[in-house]
Residue frames as a rotation matrix with the C-alpha (Angstrom) as fourth column:
UNK 1
-0.105 0.729 0.677 -94.30
0.430 0.647 -0.630 90.35
-0.897 0.225 -0.381 -34.26
UNK 2
-0.893 -0.272 0.359 -94.70
0.422 -0.224 0.879 90.70
-0.158 0.936 0.315 -38.01
UNK 3
-0.079 0.861 -0.503 -97.29
0.011 -0.504 -0.864 93.07
-0.997 -0.074 0.030 -39.46
UNK 4
0.395 0.299 0.869 -98.86
0.873 0.173 -0.456 93.52
-0.287 0.939 -0.192 -42.89
UNK 5
-0.532 -0.640 -0.554 -97.07
0.312 -0.757 0.574 96.07
-0.787 0.132 0.602 -45.08
UNK 6
0.400 0.782 0.477 -99.08
0.830 -0.089 -0.550 98.39
-0.388 0.617 -0.685 -47.35
UNK 7
-0.872 -0.466 -0.151 -98.58
0.358 -0.816 0.454 101.24
-0.335 0.342 0.878 -49.81
UNK 8
0.246 0.967 -0.064 -101.54
0.742 -0.231 -0.630 103.60
-0.624 0.107 -0.774 -50.26
UNK 9
-0.824 -0.509 0.248 -101.60
0.530 -0.539 0.654 105.84
-0.200 0.671 0.714 -53.35
UNK 10
0.241 0.885 -0.399 -103.77
0.475 -0.466 -0.746 108.84
-0.846 -0.010 -0.533 -54.20
UNK 11
-0.515 -0.296 0.805 -104.28
0.857 -0.201 0.475 110.50
0.021 0.934 0.357 -57.57
UNK 12
-0.979 0.140 -0.151 -105.50
-0.127 -0.988 -0.088 114.01
-0.162 -0.067 0.985 -58.44
UNK 13
-0.040 0.994 -0.100 -108.76
-0.983 -0.057 -0.177 112.42
-0.181 0.091 0.979 -59.63
UNK 14
-0.926 -0.217 0.310 -110.15
-0.203 0.976 0.077 108.90
-0.319 0.008 -0.948 -59.86
UNK 15
-0.070 0.931 -0.358 -113.22
-0.942 -0.180 -0.283 108.97
-0.328 0.317 0.890 -62.10
UNK 16
0.605 0.371 0.705 -114.72
-0.172 0.925 -0.339 105.78
-0.777 0.083 0.623 -63.51
UNK 17
0.972 -0.219 -0.083 -112.81
-0.062 0.101 -0.993 106.34
0.226 0.970 0.084 -66.76
UNK 18
0.280 -0.931 0.232 -109.53
-0.776 -0.362 -0.516 106.80
0.565 -0.035 -0.825 -64.87
UNK 19
0.620 0.001 0.784 -109.68
-0.701 0.450 0.553 103.93
-0.353 -0.893 0.280 -62.36
UNK 20
0.842 -0.236 0.486 -108.34
0.294 0.955 -0.046 101.09
-0.453 0.181 0.873 -64.46
UNK 21
0.655 -0.669 0.351 -105.78
0.253 -0.243 -0.936 103.10
0.712 0.702 0.010 -66.49
UNK 22
0.344 -0.541 0.767 -104.34
-0.814 -0.579 -0.044 104.45
0.468 -0.610 -0.640 -63.24
UNK 23
0.675 -0.078 0.733 -104.24
-0.439 0.757 0.485 100.95
-0.593 -0.649 0.477 -61.71
UNK 24
0.885 -0.348 0.309 -102.52
0.464 0.613 -0.639 99.69
0.033 0.709 0.704 -64.86
UNK 25
0.553 -0.710 0.437 -99.93
-0.271 -0.649 -0.711 102.47
0.788 0.275 -0.551 -64.67
UNK 26
0.370 -0.387 0.845 -99.02
-0.920 -0.028 0.390 101.30
-0.127 -0.922 -0.367 -61.15
UNK 27
0.749 -0.031 0.661 -98.86
-0.068 0.990 0.122 97.59
-0.659 -0.136 0.740 -62.00
UNK 28
0.896 -0.412 0.163 -96.63
0.237 0.136 -0.962 98.31
0.375 0.901 0.219 -64.99
UNK 29
0.333 -0.804 0.492 -93.95
-0.773 -0.532 -0.346 99.59
0.540 -0.265 -0.799 -62.58
UNK 30
0.669 0.050 0.741 -93.99
-0.636 0.553 0.538 96.30
-0.383 -0.832 0.402 -60.64
UNK 31
-0.334 -0.844 -0.420 -90.96
-0.932 0.361 0.015 93.96
0.139 0.397 -0.907 -60.91
UNK 32
0.694 0.716 -0.080 -92.75
-0.705 0.698 0.126 90.68
0.146 -0.031 0.989 -61.56
UNK 33
0.261 -0.529 0.808 -91.23
-0.403 0.700 0.589 87.38
-0.877 -0.479 -0.030 -60.45
UNK 34
-0.515 -0.531 -0.673 -89.14
-0.839 0.152 0.522 85.61
-0.175 0.834 -0.524 -63.09
UNK 35
-0.993 0.107 0.052 -90.97
0.112 0.986 0.125 82.32
-0.038 0.130 -0.991 -62.50
UNK 36
-0.094 0.994 -0.053 -94.44
0.907 0.063 -0.416 83.94
-0.410 -0.087 -0.908 -62.12
UNK 37
-0.809 -0.587 0.041 -94.17
0.543 -0.718 0.435 86.73
-0.226 0.373 0.900 -64.69
UNK 38
-0.648 0.620 0.442 -97.78
0.068 -0.531 0.845 87.88
0.759 0.578 0.301 -64.97
UNK 39
-0.354 0.645 0.678 -100.99
-0.909 -0.408 -0.086 88.63
0.221 -0.646 0.730 -63.14
UNK 40
-0.992 -0.058 0.113 -102.20
-0.094 0.931 -0.352 85.67
-0.085 -0.360 -0.929 -61.07
UNK 41
-0.394 0.916 0.073 -105.88
0.909 0.377 0.176 86.46
0.134 0.136 -0.982 -60.79
UNK 42
-0.856 0.259 0.447 -108.50
-0.173 -0.959 0.224 89.18
0.486 0.114 0.866 -60.85
UNK 43
-0.399 0.809 -0.432 -111.47
0.917 0.351 -0.191 89.74
-0.003 -0.472 -0.881 -58.54
UNK 44
-0.693 0.283 0.663 -114.09
-0.042 -0.934 0.355 92.48
0.720 0.218 0.659 -58.70
UNK 45
-0.647 0.420 -0.637 -115.95
0.752 0.217 -0.622 93.44
-0.122 -0.881 -0.456 -55.53
UNK 46
-0.239 0.626 0.742 -119.23
0.356 -0.655 0.667 95.42
0.904 0.423 -0.066 -55.77
UNK 47
0.575 0.659 0.484 -120.26
-0.047 -0.565 0.824 97.99
0.816 -0.497 -0.294 -53.13
UNK 48
0.360 -0.525 0.771 -118.15
-0.933 -0.198 0.300 96.56
-0.005 -0.828 -0.561 -50.24
UNK 49
-0.627 -0.681 -0.377 -116.05
-0.663 0.721 -0.200 93.55
0.409 0.124 -0.904 -49.31
UNK 50
-0.569 0.507 0.648 -119.11
-0.421 0.497 -0.759 92.09
-0.706 -0.704 -0.069 -47.57
UNK 51
0.511 0.780 -0.362 -120.80
-0.694 0.126 -0.708 91.52
-0.507 0.613 0.606 -50.94
UNK 52
0.413 -0.356 0.838 -120.01
0.411 0.894 0.177 88.48
-0.812 0.272 0.516 -53.11
UNK 53
-0.571 -0.706 -0.418 -117.55
-0.141 -0.417 0.898 89.04
-0.808 0.572 0.139 -55.95
UNK 54
0.557 0.777 -0.294 -119.13
-0.417 -0.044 -0.908 89.62
-0.718 0.628 0.300 -59.34
UNK 55
0.816 -0.359 -0.453 -116.08
-0.323 0.367 -0.873 88.30
0.479 0.858 0.183 -61.18
UNK 56
0.405 -0.792 0.457 -113.15
-0.521 0.211 0.827 86.07
-0.752 -0.573 -0.327 -60.28
UNK 57
0.925 -0.148 -0.349 -110.73
-0.288 0.325 -0.901 85.13
0.247 0.934 0.258 -63.04
UNK 58
0.565 -0.765 0.311 -107.67
0.058 0.412 0.909 82.90
-0.823 -0.495 0.277 -62.70
UNK 59
0.833 -0.323 -0.449 -104.67
-0.541 -0.306 -0.783 83.62
0.116 0.895 -0.430 -64.94
UNK 60
0.853 -0.521 -0.027 -102.03
0.506 0.814 0.283 81.34
-0.125 -0.255 0.959 -63.33
UNK 61
0.384 -0.719 -0.579 -99.57
0.043 -0.612 0.789 84.26
-0.922 -0.328 -0.204 -63.26
UNK 62
-0.377 -0.509 0.774 -99.39
0.776 0.282 0.564 84.26
-0.506 0.813 0.288 -67.07
UNK 63
0.546 0.659 0.517 -101.55
0.833 -0.494 -0.249 87.26
0.091 0.566 -0.819 -67.99
UNK 64
-0.662 -0.689 0.297 -99.88
0.640 -0.725 -0.255 90.53
0.391 0.021 0.920 -68.81
UNK 65
-0.718 0.365 -0.592 -101.32
0.363 -0.530 -0.767 93.51
-0.594 -0.766 0.248 -66.90
UNK 66
-0.755 0.439 -0.488 -103.07
-0.641 -0.650 0.408 94.91
-0.138 0.620 0.772 -69.97
UNK 67
-0.624 0.513 -0.589 -104.93
-0.039 0.733 0.679 91.63
0.780 0.447 -0.438 -70.48
UNK 68
-0.575 0.386 -0.721 -106.16
0.814 0.356 -0.459 91.55
0.080 -0.851 -0.519 -66.87
UNK 69
-0.714 0.291 -0.636 -107.22
0.025 -0.898 -0.439 95.20
-0.699 -0.330 0.634 -66.94
UNK 70
-0.792 0.436 -0.428 -109.02
-0.537 -0.163 0.828 94.66
0.291 0.885 0.363 -70.25
UNK 71
-0.545 0.590 -0.596 -111.05
0.503 0.799 0.330 91.90
0.671 -0.120 -0.732 -68.60
UNK 72
-0.524 0.317 -0.791 -111.92
0.746 -0.278 -0.606 94.19
-0.412 -0.907 -0.091 -65.69
UNK 73
-0.964 0.032 -0.265 -112.92
-0.128 -0.926 0.355 96.92
-0.234 0.376 0.896 -68.14
UNK 74
-0.575 0.811 -0.108 -116.27
0.218 0.279 0.935 95.23
0.789 0.514 -0.337 -68.76
UNK 75
0.361 0.654 -0.665 -117.23
0.824 0.111 0.556 96.05
0.437 -0.748 -0.499 -65.15
UNK 76
-0.729 -0.649 0.218 -116.44
0.510 -0.727 -0.459 99.71
0.457 -0.223 0.861 -64.49
UNK 77
0.483 0.859 0.168 -118.40
0.434 -0.401 0.806 101.35
0.760 -0.316 -0.567 -61.68
UNK 78
-0.134 -0.551 0.824 -117.45
-0.419 -0.722 -0.551 103.92
0.898 -0.418 -0.134 -59.06
UNK 79
0.359 0.266 0.894 -118.77
-0.933 0.131 0.336 101.64
-0.028 -0.955 0.296 -56.28
UNK 80
0.949 -0.141 -0.281 -116.58
0.084 0.975 -0.204 98.68
0.303 0.170 0.938 -57.30
UNK 81
0.371 -0.911 0.182 -113.14
-0.730 -0.165 0.663 97.58
-0.574 -0.379 -0.726 -56.11
UNK 82
0.818 -0.211 -0.535 -110.69
-0.351 0.553 -0.756 95.74
0.455 0.806 0.379 -58.35
UNK 83
0.514 -0.614 0.599 -108.20
-0.573 0.274 0.772 93.24
-0.638 -0.740 -0.211 -56.93
UNK 84
0.732 -0.393 -0.557 -105.24
-0.381 0.441 -0.813 91.82
0.565 0.807 0.173 -58.82
UNK 85
0.785 -0.516 0.344 -102.66
-0.117 0.422 0.899 89.36
-0.609 -0.746 0.271 -57.51
UNK 86
0.676 -0.683 -0.277 -99.03
-0.363 0.019 -0.932 89.23
0.641 0.730 -0.235 -58.62
UNK 87
0.865 -0.475 -0.161 -95.69
0.413 0.491 0.767 88.04
-0.286 -0.730 0.621 -57.22
UNK 88
0.660 -0.750 0.042 -92.15
-0.563 -0.531 -0.633 89.33
0.497 0.394 -0.773 -56.97
UNK 89
0.490 -0.591 -0.642 -88.85
0.533 0.785 -0.316 87.67
0.690 -0.188 0.699 -56.11
UNK 90
0.384 -0.403 0.831 -87.49
-0.702 -0.712 -0.021 88.71
0.600 -0.575 -0.556 -52.71
UNK 91
-0.633 -0.666 -0.394 -85.32
-0.149 0.604 -0.783 87.14
0.760 -0.436 -0.482 -50.03
UNK 92
0.437 0.781 0.447 -87.34
-0.702 -0.015 0.712 85.33
0.563 -0.624 0.541 -47.36
UNK 93
-0.516 -0.626 0.586 -86.29
-0.856 0.411 -0.314 83.31
-0.044 -0.663 -0.747 -44.30
UNK 94
0.425 0.590 -0.686 -86.97
-0.560 0.767 0.312 79.57
0.711 0.252 0.657 -44.46
UNK 95
-0.458 -0.522 0.719 -86.64
-0.882 0.366 -0.296 77.05
-0.109 -0.770 -0.628 -41.66
UNK 96
0.285 0.498 -0.819 -87.07
-0.561 0.779 0.279 73.31
0.777 0.380 0.502 -42.09
UNK 97
0.648 0.052 -0.760 -87.33
0.426 0.803 0.417 71.21
0.632 -0.594 0.498 -38.95
UNK 98
0.777 -0.419 -0.471 -84.30
0.430 -0.194 0.882 71.60
-0.461 -0.887 0.029 -36.67
UNK 99
0.048 -0.794 0.606 -82.07
0.987 -0.057 -0.153 72.94
0.156 0.606 0.780 -39.44
UNK 100
-0.557 -0.321 -0.766 -80.64
0.466 -0.884 0.031 76.44
-0.688 -0.340 0.642 -39.28
UNK 101
0.576 0.782 -0.237 -82.71
0.308 -0.476 -0.824 79.15
-0.757 0.402 -0.516 -40.91
UNK 102
-0.588 -0.712 0.385 -81.67
0.658 -0.143 0.739 80.07
-0.471 0.688 0.553 -44.43
UNK 103
0.062 0.558 -0.828 -82.68
-0.257 -0.792 -0.553 82.94
-0.964 0.247 0.094 -46.69
UNK 104
-0.548 -0.168 0.820 -83.76
0.667 0.503 0.549 82.13
-0.505 0.848 -0.163 -50.23
UNK 105
-0.767 0.341 -0.544 -85.09
-0.554 -0.780 0.293 84.14
-0.324 0.526 0.786 -53.15
UNK 106
-0.741 0.589 0.324 -88.64
0.634 0.771 0.048 83.03
-0.222 0.241 -0.945 -53.86
UNK 107
-0.585 0.602 0.544 -91.83
0.150 -0.579 0.801 84.45
0.797 0.550 0.249 -55.39
UNK 108
-0.789 0.357 -0.500 -93.88
0.504 -0.087 -0.859 86.29
-0.350 -0.930 -0.111 -52.76
UNK 109
-0.079 0.868 0.490 -97.50
0.970 -0.047 0.239 87.38
0.230 0.494 -0.838 -53.30
UNK 110
-0.915 -0.058 -0.399 -98.47
0.151 -0.967 -0.205 91.03
-0.374 -0.248 0.894 -53.68
UNK 111
-0.098 0.957 0.274 -102.08
0.972 0.151 -0.179 92.26
-0.213 0.249 -0.945 -53.95
UNK 112
-0.988 -0.121 0.091 -103.18
0.144 -0.938 0.316 95.37
0.047 0.325 0.944 -55.82
UNK 113
-0.131 0.980 -0.152 -106.51
0.913 0.060 -0.403 97.07
-0.386 -0.192 -0.902 -55.08
UNK 114
-0.922 0.034 0.387 -108.21
0.132 -0.910 0.394 99.95
0.365 0.414 0.834 -56.87
UNK 115
-0.489 0.754 -0.438 -111.08
0.738 0.090 -0.669 101.48
-0.465 -0.651 -0.601 -54.93
UNK 116
-0.256 0.534 0.806 -113.84
0.632 -0.538 0.558 103.33
0.732 0.652 -0.199 -56.76
UNK 117
-0.836 -0.187 0.516 -114.72
-0.155 -0.822 -0.549 106.54
0.527 -0.539 0.658 -54.97
UNK 118
0.028 0.913 0.408 -118.13
-0.913 -0.143 0.382 105.18
0.407 -0.383 0.829 -53.95
UNK 119
0.094 -0.040 -0.995 -116.87
0.048 0.998 -0.035 101.75
0.994 -0.045 0.096 -52.88
UNK 120
0.025 -0.060 -0.998 -117.41
0.883 0.469 -0.006 100.86
0.468 -0.881 0.065 -49.21
UNK 121
0.830 0.461 -0.315 -118.49
0.555 -0.743 0.374 104.39
-0.062 -0.485 -0.872 -48.25
UNK 122
0.820 -0.492 0.293 -115.37
-0.234 -0.755 -0.612 105.97
0.522 0.433 -0.734 -49.74
UNK 123
0.846 -0.530 -0.069 -112.61
0.328 0.414 0.849 103.92
-0.421 -0.741 0.523 -48.09
UNK 124
0.384 -0.735 0.560 -110.19
0.774 -0.075 -0.629 105.41
0.504 0.674 0.540 -50.64
UNK 125
0.731 -0.091 0.676 -109.94
-0.265 -0.951 0.158 108.48
0.629 -0.295 -0.719 -48.40
UNK 126
0.630 -0.492 0.601 -107.98
-0.650 0.089 0.754 106.43
-0.425 -0.866 -0.264 -45.87
UNK 127
0.405 -0.421 0.811 -106.73
0.186 0.907 0.378 103.47
-0.895 -0.002 0.446 -47.94
UNK 128
-0.606 -0.658 -0.447 -105.85
-0.262 -0.366 0.893 105.28
-0.751 0.658 0.049 -51.17
UNK 129
0.335 0.630 -0.701 -107.32
-0.901 -0.003 -0.434 105.12
-0.275 0.777 0.566 -54.65
UNK 130
0.500 -0.295 -0.814 -104.86
-0.251 0.850 -0.462 102.28
0.829 0.435 0.351 -55.18
UNK 131
0.483 -0.350 0.803 -103.59
-0.838 0.084 0.540 100.15
-0.256 -0.933 -0.252 -52.31
UNK 132
0.194 -0.524 -0.829 -100.80
-0.454 0.701 -0.550 97.59
0.870 0.483 -0.102 -52.50
UNK 133
0.788 0.085 0.609 -100.60
-0.587 0.403 0.703 94.79
-0.186 -0.911 0.367 -49.92
UNK 134
0.063 -0.889 -0.454 -97.04
-0.820 0.213 -0.531 93.40
0.569 0.405 -0.715 -49.72
UNK 135
0.494 0.118 -0.861 -97.87
0.263 0.924 0.277 90.74
0.829 -0.363 0.426 -47.13
UNK 136
0.841 -0.173 -0.513 -95.91
0.520 -0.003 0.854 90.44
-0.149 -0.985 0.087 -43.89
UNK 137
0.849 -0.517 0.108 -93.10
-0.469 -0.831 -0.299 92.94
0.244 0.203 -0.948 -43.27
UNK 138
0.773 -0.547 0.322 -90.68
0.084 0.592 0.802 90.18
-0.629 -0.592 0.503 -42.15
UNK 139
0.436 -0.673 0.597 -88.52
0.900 0.329 -0.286 90.28
-0.004 0.662 0.749 -45.33
UNK 140
0.328 -0.259 0.909 -87.99
0.297 -0.885 -0.359 94.03
0.897 0.387 -0.213 -44.80
UNK 141
0.401 -0.108 0.910 -87.64
-0.735 -0.631 0.249 94.32
0.547 -0.768 -0.332 -41.02
UNK 142
0.223 -0.299 -0.928 -87.01
0.193 0.947 -0.259 90.80
0.956 -0.121 0.269 -39.66
UNK 143
0.027 -0.129 0.991 -87.52
-0.778 -0.625 -0.061 91.68
0.628 -0.770 -0.117 -36.01
UNK 144
0.866 0.437 0.243 -87.82
-0.489 0.639 0.594 88.13
0.104 -0.633 0.767 -34.66
UNK 145
0.863 -0.499 -0.086 -84.47
0.489 0.865 -0.114 86.55
0.131 0.056 0.990 -35.50
UNK 146
0.255 -0.880 -0.400 -80.74
0.542 -0.213 0.813 87.10
-0.801 -0.424 0.423 -35.25
UNK 147
0.965 0.101 -0.240 -79.51
-0.099 -0.710 -0.697 90.05
-0.241 0.696 -0.676 -37.30
UNK 148
0.235 -0.915 0.328 -76.36
0.548 0.404 0.732 88.59
-0.803 0.008 0.597 -38.88
UNK 149
-0.457 -0.470 -0.755 -74.34
-0.353 -0.683 0.639 90.22
-0.816 0.559 0.146 -41.70
UNK 150
-0.950 0.162 0.268 -75.94
0.313 0.535 0.785 87.78
-0.017 0.829 -0.559 -44.18
UNK 151
-0.049 0.987 -0.151 -79.43
0.966 0.008 -0.259 88.68
-0.254 -0.158 -0.954 -42.96
UNK 152
0.048 0.000 -0.999 -78.53
0.152 -0.988 0.007 92.36
-0.987 -0.152 -0.047 -43.19
UNK 153
-0.860 -0.429 -0.277 -77.50
-0.219 -0.180 0.959 91.94
-0.461 0.885 0.061 -46.83
UNK 154
-0.694 0.664 0.276 -80.75
0.708 0.561 0.429 90.15
0.130 0.494 -0.860 -47.67
UNK 155
0.182 0.791 -0.584 -82.87
0.818 -0.451 -0.356 92.81
-0.545 -0.413 -0.729 -45.97
UNK 156
-0.298 -0.362 -0.883 -80.98
-0.118 -0.904 0.411 95.59
-0.947 0.227 0.227 -47.72
UNK 157
-0.992 -0.058 0.115 -81.69
0.098 0.248 0.964 93.93
-0.084 0.967 -0.240 -51.08
UNK 158
-0.315 0.949 0.028 -85.40
0.946 0.312 0.085 93.64
0.072 0.054 -0.996 -50.27
UNK 159
0.201 0.374 -0.905 -85.71
0.539 -0.814 -0.216 97.21
-0.818 -0.445 -0.365 -49.03
UNK 160
-0.663 -0.513 -0.546 -83.90
-0.175 -0.603 0.779 98.49
-0.728 0.612 0.310 -52.12
UNK 161
-0.856 0.412 0.313 -86.37
0.486 0.430 0.761 96.63
0.179 0.803 -0.568 -54.34
UNK 162
0.084 0.920 -0.384 -89.27
0.976 -0.154 -0.155 98.14
-0.201 -0.361 -0.910 -52.40
UNK 163
-0.008 -0.175 -0.985 -87.78
0.195 -0.966 0.170 101.65
-0.981 -0.190 0.042 -52.60
UNK 164
-0.923 -0.378 -0.069 -87.13
-0.012 -0.152 0.988 101.29
-0.384 0.913 0.136 -56.34
UNK 165
-0.506 0.819 0.269 -90.76
0.832 0.382 0.402 100.26
0.227 0.428 -0.875 -56.90
UNK 166
0.305 0.625 -0.719 -92.10
0.785 -0.592 -0.182 103.20
-0.539 -0.508 -0.671 -54.90
UNK 167
-0.336 -0.517 -0.788 -89.80
-0.035 -0.829 0.559 105.62
-0.941 0.215 0.260 -56.76
UNK 168
-0.949 0.020 0.314 -90.93
0.310 0.217 0.925 104.22
-0.049 0.976 -0.213 -60.13
UNK 169
-0.027 0.999 -0.020 -94.56
0.999 0.028 0.047 104.85
0.048 -0.019 -0.999 -59.13
UNK 170
0.244 0.074 -0.967 -93.76
0.449 -0.892 0.045 108.40
-0.859 -0.445 -0.251 -58.02
UNK 171
-0.633 -0.643 -0.431 -91.94
-0.087 -0.494 0.865 109.11
-0.769 0.585 0.256 -61.27
UNK 172
-0.998 0.051 -0.030 -94.35
-0.017 0.242 0.970 107.53
0.057 0.969 -0.240 -63.75
UNK 173
-0.546 0.829 -0.120 -97.89
0.806 0.559 0.196 107.40
0.229 0.010 -0.973 -62.34
UNK 174
-0.498 0.345 0.796 -98.86
0.021 -0.913 0.408 111.00
0.867 0.220 0.447 -61.54
UNK 175
0.102 0.542 -0.834 -99.76
0.883 0.336 0.326 110.35
0.457 -0.770 -0.444 -57.91
UNK 176
0.218 0.033 0.975 -100.47
-0.196 -0.978 0.077 113.22
0.956 -0.208 -0.206 -55.50
UNK 177
0.179 -0.175 0.968 -99.85
-0.981 -0.113 0.161 111.29
0.081 -0.978 -0.192 -52.29
UNK 178
0.223 -0.117 -0.968 -98.48
-0.113 0.983 -0.145 108.04
0.968 0.142 0.206 -50.90
UNK 179
0.266 -0.165 0.950 -98.16
-0.964 -0.054 0.261 106.35
0.008 -0.985 -0.174 -47.51
UNK 180
-0.097 -0.364 -0.926 -96.06
-0.180 0.922 -0.344 103.26
0.979 0.134 -0.155 -46.81
UNK 181
-0.125 0.177 0.976 -97.26
-0.969 -0.234 -0.081 101.77
0.214 -0.956 0.201 -43.56
UNK 182
-0.693 -0.020 -0.720 -97.68
0.053 0.995 -0.079 98.63
0.719 -0.093 -0.689 -41.47
UNK 183
0.266 0.944 -0.197 -100.37
0.256 0.128 0.958 97.53
0.929 -0.305 -0.207 -39.06
UNK 184
-0.058 -0.325 -0.944 -98.26
0.996 0.044 -0.077 98.29
0.066 -0.945 0.321 -35.98
UNK 185
0.876 0.441 -0.193 -98.49
0.468 -0.875 0.125 101.76
-0.114 -0.200 -0.973 -34.47
UNK 186
0.123 -0.917 -0.379 -94.76
0.391 -0.306 0.868 102.33
-0.912 -0.255 0.321 -34.84
UNK 187
0.548 0.001 -0.836 -93.42
-0.596 -0.701 -0.392 104.56
-0.587 0.713 -0.384 -37.59
UNK 188
0.823 -0.169 0.543 -92.50
0.392 0.860 -0.326 102.24
-0.412 0.481 0.774 -40.45
UNK 189
0.776 -0.556 0.298 -90.17
0.019 -0.451 -0.892 104.71
0.630 0.698 -0.339 -42.17
UNK 190
0.383 -0.645 0.661 -88.16
-0.912 -0.376 0.161 105.12
0.145 -0.665 -0.733 -38.95
UNK 191
0.561 -0.139 0.816 -87.96
-0.289 0.891 0.350 101.34
-0.776 -0.432 0.459 -38.52
UNK 192
0.884 -0.230 0.407 -86.76
0.467 0.443 -0.765 100.89
-0.005 0.866 0.499 -42.12
UNK 193
0.622 -0.678 0.392 -84.17
-0.395 -0.704 -0.590 103.66
0.676 0.212 -0.706 -41.72
UNK 194
0.414 -0.439 0.797 -82.96
-0.853 0.119 0.509 102.09
-0.318 -0.891 -0.325 -38.48
UNK 195
0.731 -0.105 0.675 -82.60
0.178 0.983 -0.039 98.73
-0.659 0.149 0.737 -40.22
UNK 196
0.843 -0.398 0.362 -80.72
0.367 -0.066 -0.928 100.22
0.393 0.915 0.090 -43.16
UNK 197
0.535 -0.678 0.503 -78.34
-0.744 -0.661 -0.099 102.07
0.400 -0.321 -0.858 -40.83
UNK 198
0.473 -0.341 0.812 -77.50
-0.477 0.676 0.561 98.75
-0.741 -0.653 0.157 -39.22
UNK 199
0.812 -0.058 0.580 -76.82
0.437 0.718 -0.541 97.37
-0.386 0.693 0.609 -42.68
UNK 200
0.902 -0.425 -0.078 -74.39
-0.387 -0.714 -0.583 100.11
0.192 0.556 -0.809 -43.76
């Protein structure tokens, strides 16, 4: 069964003045989709996710990251969370009716969150100052279907894109910690390594 895939990031500090610049530094490493080349939308959550959003702005995937962050900059508080949506091009399995499943490159949604240190009773301690939600882990693990050589090649391409993104963050964003994880209790890194060894 597929699970959500996340990357949690921690920084040496995450003051109000640092929140949005640090989020921007992460988003600037992201390989945006060719057909959806910008930020899709922005939402700002006060206090916790149970409260109504104080801002929701649609950009139709045309805003550059600086533009979206500039808009968020009018609402900077340590008990706010900032949510940005983007998309990247990865291989995904598609099945239409009774036809055989095929893998196609298509834009897939990715959500970025920055959590102020006072937001939702300090959820950043567990979820990171910045958290990235990649959606379901199917394009990276594909545990439900037949693992053919073609599927293996597609998964290897996706995993390489994910690894490159994580490495770019490590190199350029000054993080002090990161955890790549999925909602299942199994060790995601071991599952990815196992998949890649099958691909070799």
